[in-house]
N, C-alpha and C positions, 0 to 999 in steps of 0.2 A: 131406781130413774137417777142419773146425772145430772147436771145440770150445762148449759154448756157453755164455752169457757170465754171470758169476755172478750170481744174483741176491741182493737185499736180503731176509735172513729175515725182517726187522723188517716188512716189508706186507703179507703175507700177515696176518698178527694183527691188522693195523690194517683189512683189509677187511674180515676176519670181526668186529670189534667195532663197525665203521658197521654194517653188516649188521642186528647186535642192535640197535643205537640205531634203526636204522630200521624194523625190525619190530615196536620196543618200542611205535615212535607208529603204526604200523599199530592197531596193536592198539586205542591209547587212543584214535584215532579212532573205531574198530568199537563198543567199548565204550560210549562216549559216545552215538552215533547207538543203540545200543540201547537206551541205556536210556529215550531220548526217544522211542523208537516203542514202547516198554512203556509209557510214562506217556503218550504223546500223547492218549488219548480218555479222558484220565480216571484217578485212581489205584484200581487194582480190587488184590485179591488176586493175583490172575495175574500182574499188569504189574508188581507190586511185589517176589514171588517171582524171578520171571526176570530184573527188573531187579539185586535183587543177587545172582543167581547168576552173570551176565554182572560185577561188579564182585568177586566174589570169585577167577573167572576170569583176570580182570584182575589183578587184584593176586599172584595167582598167577604167571602169566606173566612177570610185572615180575620178582618175585625171582628166579626160576631168570634170566632174561636181566640182572638187573644181577652175580648168583653170578658168568655167564660172562666179563658186563664187565671184573669186578674182577679173575676169573682171567688172560684176555688182556693185561691191562694191568701184570700183576706183572712183575719184572726181573727174574725168577729162570731166566731163560732159556726157550728154548722152551717156548710152554702146551703143557698139558696137554690130549690130544682130550676132548672132551666126553663123559660119563660115559652110558651106558646110558638110567638112572633119570633124568637129566634130560633127556634126550632125548626119552623117551618121556614125561616131564610135559609139556615143552612140546605135543609131537604132541597130547599130549590133552587141555589146554587149546584148542588150534586148534581140534579137530575138535568139541568142547563149546560152542564159541563159534558155528562154524557149526551145530550142534544149536539153538541158542539162537535164532541168526535166522532159520532156518527155519521155528521156532514163532510166532514174530513176524509173520514174512510170513504167515501161515496163520491 
C-alpha cells in the first residue's frame, strides 16, 4: 500500500476563490439581462421595481462574494469555513434572483 501524494494546501482556497469570482460574473450577467428585460417594453413602475430589486440582490451577492474572496486570500493560514449566515444569504440572493426572472418571463 502506498501513501497518497502530498497535496498543496493552497490549491483548494484558490479553486474556491476562482469559483466565487466565476459566480459573481454570472450573477452580474444575470442582473444586467434582468434589468434589460424589465425595461424592454418601456419604463413601467413594475419594471423599475423589479430592476431595482435585481440590482439590490446583485449588490448583496457581490458584497458576500467579496467578503469570502478576501477571506480566502488572507495569508493567515487555512481559511475558515463559510459562516452559515453568509451561506444562507448567498442562497437567498440566488433564489430571489430566480424568482425575479420568473416574474419577468410571465
